[in-house]
C-alpha positions as a Markdown table, in Angstrom:
| # | Residue | x | y | z |
|---|---|---|---|---|
| 1 | Unk | 113.5 | 101.7 | 124.0 |
| 2 | Unk | 114.7 | 104.0 | 121.2 |
| 3 | Unk | 117.4 | 103.0 | 118.4 |
| 4 | Unk | 120.0 | 104.9 | 120.1 |
| 5 | Unk | 119.8 | 102.9 | 123.1 |
| 6 | Unk | 120.1 | 99.3 | 121.6 |
| 7 | Unk | 123.4 | 97.6 | 122.4 |
| 8 | Unk | 125.8 | 97.3 | 119.8 |
| 9 | Unk | 127.9 | 94.2 | 118.5 |
| 10 | Unk | 131.6 | 94.0 | 118.1 |
| 11 | Unk | 130.9 | 94.1 | 114.4 |
| 12 | Unk | 129.6 | 97.7 | 115.1 |
| 13 | Unk | 132.5 | 98.7 | 117.2 |
| 14 | Unk | 135.0 | 97.5 | 114.4 |
| 15 | Unk | 133.2 | 99.3 | 111.6 |
| 16 | Unk | 133.3 | 102.6 | 113.5 |
| 17 | Unk | 136.9 | 102.2 | 114.4 |
| 18 | Unk | 137.4 | 101.6 | 110.8 |
| 19 | Unk | 135.7 | 104.7 | 109.8 |
| 20 | Unk | 137.4 | 106.9 | 112.5 |
| 21 | Unk | 141.0 | 105.4 | 111.2 |
| 22 | Unk | 139.8 | 106.5 | 107.8 |
| 23 | Unk | 139.0 | 110.0 | 109.0 |
| 24 | Unk | 142.4 | 110.1 | 110.4 |
| 25 | Unk | 144.4 | 109.1 | 107.4 |
| 26 | Unk | 142.2 | 111.7 | 105.4 |
| 27 | Unk | 143.5 | 114.3 | 107.5 |
| 28 | Unk | 140.0 | 114.9 | 109.2 |
| 29 | Unk | 141.0 | 113.9 | 112.9 |
| 30 | Unk | 144.3 | 114.7 | 114.7 |
| 31 | Unk | 146.1 | 111.8 | 116.4 |
| 32 | Unk | 144.8 | 112.7 | 119.7 |
| 33 | Unk | 141.3 | 112.8 | 118.7 |
| 34 | Unk | 141.7 | 109.5 | 116.9 |
| 35 | Unk | 143.1 | 107.9 | 120.3 |
| 36 | Unk | 140.2 | 109.7 | 122.2 |
| 37 | Unk | 137.6 | 108.3 | 119.8 |
| 38 | Unk | 138.9 | 104.8 | 119.4 |
| 39 | Unk | 139.0 | 104.3 | 123.1 |
| 40 | Unk | 135.2 | 105.4 | 123.2 |
| 41 | Unk | 134.1 | 103.3 | 120.2 |
| 42 | Unk | 135.9 | 100.1 | 121.3 |
| 43 | Unk | 134.3 | 100.0 | 124.7 |
| 44 | Unk | 130.7 | 101.4 | 123.5 |
| 45 | Unk | 127.5 | 99.8 | 124.6 |
| 46 | Unk | 124.8 | 101.5 | 122.7 |
| 47 | Unk | 124.5 | 102.9 | 119.1 |
| 48 | Unk | 124.1 | 106.3 | 120.6 |
| 49 | Unk | 127.7 | 106.3 | 121.9 |
| 50 | Unk | 129.1 | 105.2 | 118.6 |
| 51 | Unk | 126.9 | 107.9 | 116.5 |
| 52 | Unk | 128.3 | 110.6 | 118.8 |
| 53 | Unk | 131.8 | 109.8 | 117.7 |
| 54 | Unk | 131.2 | 109.8 | 113.8 |
| 55 | Unk | 128.3 | 112.3 | 113.4 |
| 56 | Unk | 130.8 | 115.0 | 112.4 |
| 57 | Unk | 132.3 | 113.0 | 109.8 |
| 58 | Unk | 131.4 | 112.6 | 106.2 |
| 59 | Unk | 129.0 | 109.6 | 105.3 |
| 60 | Unk | 130.5 | 107.1 | 102.9 |
| 61 | Unk | 128.7 | 106.8 | 99.7 |
| 62 | Unk | 128.0 | 103.3 | 98.9 |
| 63 | Unk | 129.8 | 101.6 | 96.0 |
| 64 | Unk | 127.3 | 101.3 | 93.2 |
| 65 | Unk | 128.0 | 98.8 | 90.3 |
| 66 | Unk | 127.9 | 100.4 | 86.7 |
| 67 | Unk | 125.6 | 97.5 | 85.3 |
| 68 | Unk | 123.5 | 95.2 | 87.3 |
| 69 | Unk | 121.2 | 92.5 | 85.8 |
| 70 | Unk | 118.3 | 91.1 | 87.7 |
| 71 | Unk | 116.9 | 87.9 | 86.6 |
| 72 | Unk | 113.7 | 86.0 | 87.6 |
| 73 | Unk | 112.0 | 82.9 | 85.7 |
| 74 | Unk | 108.6 | 82.9 | 87.7 |
| 75 | Unk | 109.0 | 85.3 | 90.6 |
| 76 | Unk | 108.3 | 88.8 | 91.3 |
| 77 | Unk | 111.8 | 91.2 | 91.2 |
| 78 | Unk | 111.4 | 94.1 | 93.5 |
| 79 | Unk | 113.9 | 96.6 | 95.0 |
| 80 | Unk | 112.5 | 99.2 | 97.3 |
| 81 | Unk | 113.9 | 101.2 | 100.2 |
| 82 | Unk | 117.3 | 102.3 | 100.6 |
| 83 | Unk | 119.2 | 100.6 | 97.8 |
| 84 | Unk | 121.9 | 101.5 | 95.6 |
| 85 | Unk | 120.8 | 102.2 | 91.9 |
| 86 | Unk | 123.2 | 101.2 | 89.2 |
| 87 | Unk | 123.8 | 103.5 | 86.2 |
| 88 | Unk | 122.5 | 100.7 | 83.8 |
| 89 | Unk | 119.9 | 98.1 | 85.4 |
| 90 | Unk | 118.7 | 95.3 | 83.3 |
| 91 | Unk | 115.5 | 93.4 | 84.5 |
| 92 | Unk | 114.5 | 89.9 | 83.1 |
| 93 | Unk | 111.6 | 87.9 | 83.8 |
| 94 | Unk | 109.4 | 85.4 | 81.6 |
| 95 | Unk | 106.3 | 85.2 | 84.1 |
| 96 | Unk | 106.9 | 87.6 | 86.8 |
| 97 | Unk | 106.5 | 91.3 | 87.3 |
| 98 | Unk | 109.2 | 93.9 | 88.1 |
| 99 | Unk | 108.6 | 97.0 | 90.5 |
| 100 | Unk | 111.6 | 99.4 | 91.0 |
| 101 | Unk | 111.0 | 102.0 | 93.7 |
| 102 | Unk | 113.8 | 104.7 | 93.4 |
| 103 | Unk | 111.8 | 107.3 | 95.5 |
| 104 | Unk | 114.2 | 106.5 | 98.7 |
| 105 | Unk | 117.1 | 104.8 | 96.6 |
| 106 | Unk | 120.7 | 105.9 | 96.7 |
| 107 | Unk | 121.3 | 107.3 | 93.1 |
| 108 | Unk | 124.5 | 108.5 | 92.2 |
| 109 | Unk | 124.2 | 109.0 | 88.5 |
| 110 | Unk | 122.3 | 111.8 | 86.8 |
| 111 | Unk | 120.8 | 109.3 | 84.0 |
| 112 | Unk | 119.8 | 105.6 | 84.9 |
| 113 | Unk | 119.2 | 103.2 | 82.1 |
| 114 | Unk | 116.5 | 100.4 | 82.8 |
| 115 | Unk | 116.0 | 97.9 | 80.3 |
| 116 | Unk | 113.1 | 95.4 | 80.7 |
| 117 | Unk | 112.7 | 92.1 | 79.1 |
| 118 | Unk | 109.5 | 90.6 | 80.1 |
| 119 | Unk | 107.1 | 88.3 | 78.6 |
| 120 | Unk | 104.1 | 87.9 | 80.5 |
| 121 | Unk | 104.8 | 90.4 | 83.4 |
| 122 | Unk | 104.2 | 93.9 | 83.9 |
| 123 | Unk | 106.5 | 96.7 | 85.3 |
| 124 | Unk | 106.1 | 99.2 | 87.9 |
| 125 | Unk | 108.6 | 102.4 | 88.2 |
| 126 | Unk | 108.5 | 104.7 | 91.3 |
| 127 | Unk | 110.3 | 107.9 | 90.6 |
| 128 | Unk | 111.6 | 110.3 | 93.4 |
| 129 | Unk | 109.7 | 113.6 | 93.4 |
| 130 | Unk | 110.9 | 115.7 | 90.5 |
| 131 | Unk | 112.3 | 112.5 | 88.5 |
| 132 | Unk | 111.9 | 112.5 | 84.8 |
| 133 | Unk | 111.3 | 109.3 | 82.5 |
| 134 | Unk | 111.7 | 108.6 | 79.0 |
| 135 | Unk | 109.6 | 105.5 | 78.1 |
| 136 | Unk | 109.8 | 106.0 | 74.3 |
| 137 | Unk | 112.1 | 103.0 | 73.6 |
| 138 | Unk | 109.6 | 100.5 | 75.6 |
| 139 | Unk | 107.4 | 98.6 | 73.5 |
| 140 | Unk | 104.3 | 96.4 | 74.7 |
| 141 | Unk | 102.8 | 94.3 | 72.3 |
| 142 | Unk | 99.3 | 93.4 | 74.2 |
| 143 | Unk | 99.6 | 95.9 | 77.2 |
| 144 | Unk | 99.8 | 99.4 | 77.9 |
| 145 | Unk | 102.3 | 102.2 | 79.2 |
| 146 | Unk | 101.2 | 104.6 | 81.6 |
| 147 | Unk | 103.4 | 107.8 | 83.0 |
| 148 | Unk | 100.7 | 109.7 | 84.8 |
| 149 | Unk | 102.1 | 113.0 | 85.5 |
| 150 | Unk | 105.6 | 112.1 | 84.9 |
| 151 | Unk | 107.5 | 114.6 | 82.3 |
| 152 | Unk | 110.0 | 113.1 | 79.9 |
| 153 | Unk | 112.1 | 115.8 | 79.1 |
| 154 | Unk | 115.2 | 116.1 | 81.2 |
| 155 | Unk | 115.4 | 118.8 | 83.8 |
| 156 | Unk | 118.4 | 120.2 | 85.2 |
| 157 | Unk | 119.3 | 118.6 | 88.6 |
| 158 | Unk | 116.7 | 116.1 | 88.2 |
| 159 | Unk | 116.8 | 112.3 | 88.0 |
| 160 | Unk | 116.6 | 111.1 | 84.4 |
| 161 | Unk | 115.5 | 107.6 | 83.9 |
| 162 | Unk | 115.6 | 106.1 | 80.5 |
| 163 | Unk | 113.2 | 102.9 | 80.2 |
| 164 | Unk | 113.8 | 100.5 | 77.3 |
| 165 | Unk | 112.8 | 97.1 | 76.3 |
| 166 | Unk | 109.6 | 95.0 | 75.8 |
| 167 | Unk | 107.0 | 93.0 | 77.1 |
| 168 | Unk | 104.7 | 91.0 | 75.0 |
| 169 | Unk | 101.4 | 90.6 | 77.3 |
| 170 | Unk | 102.3 | 93.0 | 80.1 |
| 171 | Unk | 102.5 | 96.8 | 80.9 |
| 172 | Unk | 104.5 | 99.4 | 82.2 |
| 173 | Unk | 103.7 | 102.1 | 84.7 |
| 174 | Unk | 105.9 | 104.9 | 85.8 |
| 175 | Unk | 104.7 | 107.4 | 88.5 |
| 176 | Unk | 105.6 | 109.2 | 91.6 |
| 177 | Unk | 105.2 | 107.7 | 95.2 |
| 178 | Unk | 101.8 | 108.1 | 96.4 |
| 179 | Unk | 100.8 | 110.7 | 99.1 |
| 180 | Unk | 100.0 | 109.6 | 102.3 |
| 181 | Unk | 97.1 | 111.4 | 103.9 |
| 182 | Unk | 97.2 | 110.4 | 107.7 |
| 183 | Unk | 101.0 | 110.9 | 108.2 |
| 184 | Unk | 102.5 | 113.3 | 110.9 |
């Protein structure tokens, strides 16, 4: 069964109805179009039914906080997949490590500041292809900092990540996503 054939919930119908009403209030739909689409949305059975109603409307950008602080004393801090990256991210961990995968994330800011406050942990930052990272303000007392093939100068239109902070016994790796050999 494809995802488009999966059955929808009342919440899914309500979210679609709200998106249609917002589009009407922005002048993207006429009164008649709104009424027709709402009728279908409120009786929809599958995701395919709902997507057909909103596929010609702009996708809403998620609200992204300006500053986010992630903290863990012993655990691993990890963000990956489709997540909203703030303008400034501070990760604090005494014994754990930090992994921030920006390769599939929603990044609405041209510059992202990442501050790492680690004692015994290491950090890995995975940039989207073409991204740039400046790690000059990051210090590792007993570890290493590696930025294999990642440029540090800003490039027009490219995500620019500035990494600062320190680790006492860990290191920092900044890289691009690994290439998959056997994908279609």
